[in-house]
Kinemage of the C-alpha trace (Angstrom):
@kinemage 1
@onewidth
@group {chain A} dominant
@subgroup {mainchain}
@vectorlist {calphas} color= white
{ca met a 1} P 40.492 219.474 12.263
{ca leu a 2} L 39.784 216.072 13.793
{ca arg a 3} L 39.762 216.058 17.573
{ca met a 4} L 42.935 214.605 19.036
{ca cys a 5} L 41.153 212.267 21.474
{ca gly a 6} L 43.823 212.564 24.175
{ca glu a 7} L 46.758 211.995 21.842
{ca thr a 8} L 49.912 212.185 23.956
{ca ser a 9} L 52.643 210.490 21.949
{ca thr a 10} L 53.776 210.644 18.351
{ca gly a 11} L 56.945 208.600 18.702
{ca his a 12} L 57.590 205.664 16.397
{ca gln a 13} L 56.799 202.223 17.770
{ca thr a 14} L 58.600 199.023 16.854
{ca gly a 15} L 55.586 196.729 17.173
{ca pro a 16} L 51.878 196.617 17.928
{ca ser a 17} L 51.598 198.965 20.892
{ca ile a 18} L 48.690 197.404 22.799
{ca cys a 19} L 46.929 199.056 25.734
{ca pro a 20} L 45.892 196.030 27.855
{ca glu a 21} L 44.456 198.105 30.683
{ca thr a 22} L 41.636 199.321 28.422
{ca asn a 23} L 40.484 195.965 27.029
{ca lys a 24} L 37.458 195.830 29.340
{ca thr a 25} L 36.340 199.274 28.238
{ca his a 26} L 36.725 198.257 24.594
{ca arg a 27} L 34.434 195.276 25.114
{ca leu a 28} L 31.823 197.261 27.002
{ca asn a 29} L 31.632 199.919 24.323
{ca ser a 30} L 31.703 197.604 21.289
{ca ala a 31} L 28.013 198.316 20.688
{ca met a 32} L 29.100 201.541 18.950
{ca thr a 33} L 29.927 199.487 15.872
{ca his a 34} L 26.875 198.240 13.977
{ca arg a 35} L 27.135 194.530 14.767
{ca leu a 36} L 26.585 191.950 12.030
{ca phe a 37} L 28.301 188.854 10.625
{ca glu a 38} L 28.753 187.372 14.108
{ca gly a 39} L 27.350 183.828 13.877
{ca arg a 40} L 29.796 180.966 13.425
{ca glu a 41} L 28.020 179.664 10.335
{ca his a 42} L 28.024 183.112 8.765
{ca ala a 43} L 31.692 183.600 9.675
{ca ala a 44} L 32.530 180.332 7.894
{ca ser a 45} L 30.578 181.508 4.844
{ca tyr a 46} L 32.362 184.841 5.006
{ca trp a 47} L 35.747 183.126 4.919
{ca lys a 48} L 34.749 180.775 2.094
{ca tyr a 49} L 33.137 183.281 -0.265
{ca arg a 50} L 34.275 186.834 0.452
{ca met a 51} L 37.026 188.245 -1.749
{ca ala a 52} L 40.052 190.167 -0.577
{ca pro a 53} L 41.147 193.316 -2.424
{ca ser a 54} L 43.390 192.701 -5.409
{ca asp a 55} L 47.166 192.813 -5.125
{ca gln a 56} L 47.060 195.883 -7.377
{ca leu a 57} L 44.748 197.748 -4.994
{ca ile a 58} L 46.900 196.836 -1.984
{ca gln a 59} L 49.946 198.058 -3.919
{ca gln a 60} L 48.166 201.352 -4.613
{ca val a 61} L 47.707 201.792 -0.866
{ca leu a 62} L 51.346 200.906 -0.193
{ca asp a 63} L 52.579 203.307 -2.867
{ca phe a 64} L 50.531 206.122 -1.323
{ca leu a 65} L 51.999 205.338 2.097
{ca gly a 66} L 55.536 204.912 0.784
{ca lys a 67} L 55.606 208.377 -0.750
{ca arg a 68} L 54.646 209.888 2.636
{ca arg a 69} L 56.617 207.818 5.140
{ca gly a 70} L 59.154 205.719 3.330
{ca arg a 71} L 60.099 202.160 4.207
{ca pro a 72} L 60.404 200.088 6.295
{ca phe a 73} L 56.789 200.089 7.440
{ca glu a 74} L 56.371 199.076 11.075
{ca leu a 75} L 52.703 198.677 12.064
{ca ala a 76} L 49.495 198.245 10.072
{ca val a 77} L 46.076 197.994 11.727
{ca asp a 78} L 43.186 196.423 9.796
{ca val a 79} L 39.922 197.441 11.469
{ca gly a 80} L 36.772 195.388 10.954
{ca cys a 81} L 39.017 192.643 9.602
{ca gly a 82} L 36.328 189.943 9.580
{ca ser a 83} L 37.846 186.560 8.818
{ca gly a 84} L 41.176 188.104 7.874
{ca gln a 85} L 41.427 187.774 4.089
{ca gly a 86} L 42.632 191.349 3.655
{ca thr a 87} L 44.675 191.432 6.860
{ca gly a 88} L 47.008 188.719 5.639
{ca leu a 89} L 47.804 190.681 2.477
{ca leu a 90} L 49.528 193.337 4.594
{ca ala a 91} L 51.804 190.947 6.484
{ca glu a 92} L 54.742 190.835 4.072
{ca his a 93} L 54.922 194.633 3.931
{ca phe a 94} L 54.927 195.481 7.667
{ca gly a 95} L 56.888 194.512 10.734
{ca ser a 96} L 53.615 193.667 12.452
{ca val a 97} L 49.912 193.708 11.583
{ca val a 98} L 46.974 193.845 13.993
{ca gly a 99} L 43.502 192.844 12.792
{ca thr a 100} L 40.535 193.935 14.911
{ca asp a 101} L 36.844 193.059 14.872
{ca val a 102} L 33.860 193.031 17.249
{ca ser a 103} L 32.934 189.482 16.223
{ca arg a 104} L 34.572 186.664 18.135
{ca ala a 105} L 33.342 184.155 15.517
{ca gln a 106} L 34.997 186.103 12.697
{ca leu a 107} L 38.261 186.375 14.628
{ca glu a 108} L 38.240 182.667 15.400
{ca met a 109} L 37.917 182.009 11.671
{ca ala a 110} L 40.785 184.424 10.978
{ca glu a 111} L 42.981 182.747 13.586
{ca leu a 112} L 42.095 179.296 12.239
{ca his a 113} L 43.485 180.232 8.825
{ca ala a 114} L 46.323 182.482 10.021
{ca asn a 115} L 49.694 181.586 8.504
{ca lys a 116} L 51.674 184.781 9.068
{ca his a 117} L 53.911 184.996 12.152
{ca asn a 118} L 53.608 188.779 12.414
{ca val a 119} L 49.787 189.013 12.371
{ca thr a 120} L 47.733 189.137 15.581
{ca tyr a 121} L 44.015 189.672 16.159
{ca arg a 122} L 42.117 191.670 18.784
{ca glu a 123} L 38.432 191.673 19.676
{ca cys a 124} L 37.362 195.294 20.095
{ca ala a 125} L 35.186 198.058 18.689
{ca ala a 126} L 36.412 200.076 15.727
{ca glu a 127} L 35.841 203.261 17.701
{ca gln a 128} L 38.020 202.228 20.670
{ca leu a 129} L 41.135 200.461 19.482
{ca pro a 130} L 43.600 199.076 22.067
{ca leu a 131} L 46.615 200.783 20.529
{ca asn a 132} L 48.779 203.672 21.672
{ca asp a 133} L 48.639 207.184 20.259
{ca gly a 134} L 50.759 207.734 17.159
{ca ser a 135} L 51.670 204.065 16.789
{ca ala a 136} L 50.431 203.006 13.304
{ca asp a 137} L 51.928 203.642 9.892
{ca leu a 138} L 48.752 202.459 8.165
{ca leu a 139} L 45.170 202.006 9.294
{ca thr a 140} L 42.829 200.179 6.901
{ca ala a 141} L 39.178 199.203 6.846
{ca met a 142} L 38.323 196.857 3.990
{ca ser a 143} L 34.582 196.687 3.340
{ca ala a 144} L 33.871 197.599 6.963
{ca phe a 145} L 33.935 201.384 7.468
{ca his a 146} L 30.241 201.737 6.588
{ca trp a 147} L 29.277 199.707 9.686
{ca phe a 148} L 31.214 201.916 12.114
{ca asp a 149} L 30.201 204.999 14.019
{ca arg a 150} L 32.025 206.938 11.357
{ca pro a 151} L 32.829 210.249 13.131
{ca leu a 152} L 34.103 208.405 16.206
{ca phe a 153} L 36.155 206.011 14.106
{ca leu a 154} L 37.791 208.844 12.162
{ca gln a 155} L 38.771 210.492 15.458
{ca glu a 156} L 40.227 207.182 16.634
{ca ala a 157} L 42.134 206.756 13.385
{ca his a 158} L 43.608 210.231 13.838
{ca arg a 159} L 44.707 209.329 17.375
{ca ile a 160} L 46.421 206.098 16.384
{ca leu a 161} L 48.155 207.158 13.171
{ca lys a 162} L 51.705 208.434 13.275
{ca pro a 163} L 52.284 211.852 11.716
{ca gly a 164} L 52.580 211.014 8.027
{ca gly a 165} L 50.688 207.774 8.597
{ca cys a 166} L 47.898 206.878 6.204
{ca leu a 167} L 44.245 205.909 6.408
{ca ala a 168} L 42.908 203.615 3.654
{ca leu a 169} L 39.173 202.894 3.422
{ca leu a 170} L 38.279 200.332 0.757
{ca asn a 171} L 34.911 198.968 -0.332
{ca tyr a 172} L 33.026 197.562 -3.312
{ca thr a 173} L 29.448 197.791 -4.528
{ca met a 174} L 27.085 194.847 -4.854
{ca glu a 175} L 26.589 195.600 -8.562
{ca met a 176} L 28.918 192.802 -9.613
{ca glu a 177} L 28.899 191.647 -13.225
{ca leu a 178} L 29.228 188.142 -14.660
{ca ser a 179} L 30.663 186.838 -17.904
{ca tyr a 180} L 30.870 183.330 -19.346
{ca pro a 181} L 32.478 182.171 -22.624
{ca gly a 182} L 30.051 182.036 -25.529
{ca cys a 183} L 27.286 183.545 -23.438
{ca cys a 184} L 25.426 186.849 -23.555
{ca ser a 185} L 26.745 188.885 -20.628
{ca gln a 186} L 23.795 191.262 -20.884
{ca ala a 187} L 21.373 188.402 -20.213
{ca leu a 188} L 23.430 187.161 -17.264
{ca asn a 189} L 23.651 190.595 -15.734
{ca gln a 190} L 19.957 191.288 -16.162
{ca val a 191} L 19.312 188.318 -13.878
{ca cys a 192} L 21.915 189.680 -11.446
{ca lys a 193} L 20.187 193.067 -11.454
{ca glu a 194} L 16.901 191.355 -10.594
{ca leu a 195} L 18.647 189.589 -7.698
{ca tyr a 196} L 20.060 192.849 -6.376
{ca ala a 197} L 16.663 194.546 -6.745
{ca ala a 198} L 14.977 191.739 -4.806
{ca leu a 199} L 17.440 192.228 -1.952
{ca ser a 200} L 17.404 196.038 -1.889
{ca pro a 201} L 14.390 196.306 0.511
{ca phe a 202} L 16.541 194.545 3.115
{ca arg a 203} L 19.308 197.131 3.063
{ca ser a 204} L 20.184 198.361 6.554
{ca pro a 205} L 19.023 201.927 7.302
{ca his a 206} L 22.477 202.476 8.822
{ca leu a 207} L 23.924 202.439 5.302
{ca gly a 208} L 21.630 205.045 3.793
{ca ala a 209} L 20.678 204.891 0.126
{ca ser a 210} L 24.213 204.364 -1.190
{ca ser a 211} L 27.428 203.143 0.406
{ca leu a 212} L 29.368 204.818 -2.394
{ca asn a 213} L 27.862 208.188 -1.481
{ca leu a 214} L 28.526 207.497 2.194
{ca tyr a 215} L 32.240 207.005 1.458
{ca arg a 216} L 32.336 210.078 -0.778
{ca glu a 217} L 30.795 212.183 1.983
{ca ser a 218} L 33.297 210.852 4.512
{ca tyr a 219} L 36.134 211.612 2.107
{ca gln a 220} L 34.955 215.202 1.895
{ca ser a 221} L 34.696 215.446 5.686
{ca ile a 222} L 38.287 214.338 6.380
{ca pro a 223} L 40.263 217.562 6.955
{ca tyr a 224} L 43.630 216.183 5.851
{ca pro a 225} L 44.818 218.177 2.810
{ca asp a 226} L 46.733 215.218 1.372
{ca lys a 227} L 44.074 212.712 0.281
{ca glu a 228} L 42.935 210.829 -2.817
{ca trp a 229} L 39.665 209.324 -4.061
{ca his a 230} L 39.561 206.396 -6.513
{ca glu a 231} L 36.649 204.470 -7.987
{ca his a 232} L 35.890 202.137 -10.925
{ca leu a 233} L 38.679 199.855 -9.727
{ca trp a 234} L 37.519 196.549 -11.164
{ca leu a 235} L 38.592 193.294 -9.542
{ca lys a 236} L 38.017 190.327 -11.854
{ca lys a 237} L 38.009 186.824 -10.432
{ca thr a 238} L 37.031 183.447 -11.832
{ca met a 239} L 34.973 181.246 -9.532
{ca pro a 240} L 32.293 178.543 -9.658
{ca leu a 241} L 28.804 179.955 -10.152
{ca glu a 242} L 27.829 178.409 -6.806
{ca asn a 243} L 30.530 180.511 -5.139
{ca phe a 244} L 29.088 183.672 -6.669
{ca ile a 245} L 25.720 182.711 -5.178
{ca gly a 246} L 27.458 182.021 -1.848
{ca leu a 247} L 29.130 185.440 -2.010
{ca val a 248} L 25.767 187.180 -2.446
{ca glu a 249} L 24.304 185.068 0.363
{ca ser a 250} L 27.036 186.345 2.694
{ca phe a 251} L 25.885 189.963 2.234
{ca ser a 252} L 23.918 191.667 4.988
{ca leu a 253} L 20.883 192.159 2.710
{ca tyr a 254} L 20.538 188.462 1.998
{ca gln a 255} L 21.137 187.623 5.656
{ca ala a 256} L 18.310 190.005 6.620
{ca leu a 257} L 15.973 188.214 4.179
{ca leu a 258} L 17.149 184.866 5.534
{ca arg a 259} L 16.240 185.887 9.075
{ca lys a 260} L 12.833 187.157 7.998
{ca asp a 261} L 11.830 184.343 5.618
{ca pro a 262} L 14.256 181.418 5.254
{ca gln a 263} L 12.096 179.701 2.645
{ca glu a 264} L 11.914 182.796 0.450
{ca ala a 265} L 15.667 183.309 0.772
{ca ala a 266} L 16.340 179.726 -0.314
{ca arg a 267} L 13.824 180.022 -3.180
{ca leu a 268} L 15.437 183.237 -4.430
{ca ser a 269} L 18.936 181.726 -4.439
{ca ala a 270} L 17.789 178.552 -6.207
{ca asp a 271} L 15.777 180.473 -8.804
{ca ile a 272} L 18.592 182.887 -9.624
{ca cys a 273} L 21.141 180.076 -9.848
{ca gln a 274} L 18.909 178.019 -12.140
{ca arg a 275} L 18.216 180.972 -14.442
{ca leu a 276} L 21.911 181.760 -14.723
{ca met a 277} L 22.722 178.119 -15.486
{ca ser a 278} L 20.041 178.126 -18.182
{ca ile a 279} L 21.545 181.183 -19.874
{ca met a 280} L 25.010 179.631 -19.626
{ca lys a 281} L 23.653 176.319 -20.966
{ca val a 282} L 25.322 174.317 -18.204
{ca ser a 283} L 23.927 171.616 -15.940
{ca ser a 284} L 26.081 172.256 -12.890
{ca ala a 285} L 26.594 175.301 -10.664
{ca ala a 286} L 30.243 174.254 -10.500
{ca ala a 287} L 30.708 175.872 -13.935
{ca glu a 288} L 33.129 178.774 -13.589
{ca val a 289} L 32.177 182.368 -14.346
{ca gln a 290} L 34.192 185.546 -14.296
{ca val a 291} L 32.965 187.918 -11.590
{ca ser a 292} L 33.813 191.613 -11.975
{ca val a 293} L 33.643 193.564 -8.715
{ca pro a 294} L 33.705 197.393 -8.717
{ca tyr a 295} L 35.927 198.711 -5.924
{ca tyr a 296} L 36.444 202.258 -4.687
{ca cys a 297} L 38.735 203.660 -2.021
{ca met a 298} L 39.862 206.776 -0.240
{ca leu a 299} L 43.408 207.382 0.950
{ca ala a 300} L 44.372 210.108 3.407
{ca cys a 301} L 47.656 211.090 5.050
{ca lys a 302} L 47.775 212.485 8.579
{ca pro a 303} L 49.762 215.750 8.510
{ca gln a 304} L 53.305 215.725 9.879
{ca thr a 305} L 52.398 218.655 12.111
{ca ile a 306} L 49.044 219.361 13.733
């Protein structure tokens, strides 16, 4: 069983139950989260190119929650929210939504584009969230859980969730596939595979050999009996080829290469883009391709009684 971490209350809350007296502690201990994506330029790139989960995947999460708690849903907490693309998707389904991240630059980008009255953002570590015990109906981490101190975060999630509240951890792999009308998808995706292979030496040791395996292992470790695992959830989105390149450039692997050798990073991007354009027989990277992104997720419900 997950440790309770000082849980003292399981009563329902009517809004984001913030613990202001602990904000300083949250800042001091934010080093527990593996810190990346913090520069302003990178945050802007993150907002421009990163994709939010599909409406269908969000609905799958909501359906899982609805069968355990019933509506109305009061509070959702999106941890490691980045620039807020996924956070905003929760707004229409909850009385209030709190997005948290360790990066001030990412939160500033989220706040710049915020258009939901019931969404607020907090700068804090994933492992020490400024929310009361038993206050959240839903706690999500969308493409972020792998950067956390995972055991500590899971304890924190247990503390914050209401009995019957749900934890949803979503992510996707970098093995995205491209298609273009009248073009050989196999040829396009061979170039993509070469791009991913070129970046693989720059994978963070924190992630291990496979993020997918990391999530599977965490799913197995969660002691809640009511839980589900889903993979091969394909999100398909049409975008300019240059945006696909920008998406890859926003990944931590490419950013690590960029820090080590900016010229090589730029050369790799230009070469891959040119080769893809050649296969597509187009003269502009503004040509639109379909990008297929393989998602996976785990859903877990905190028991009604401990």
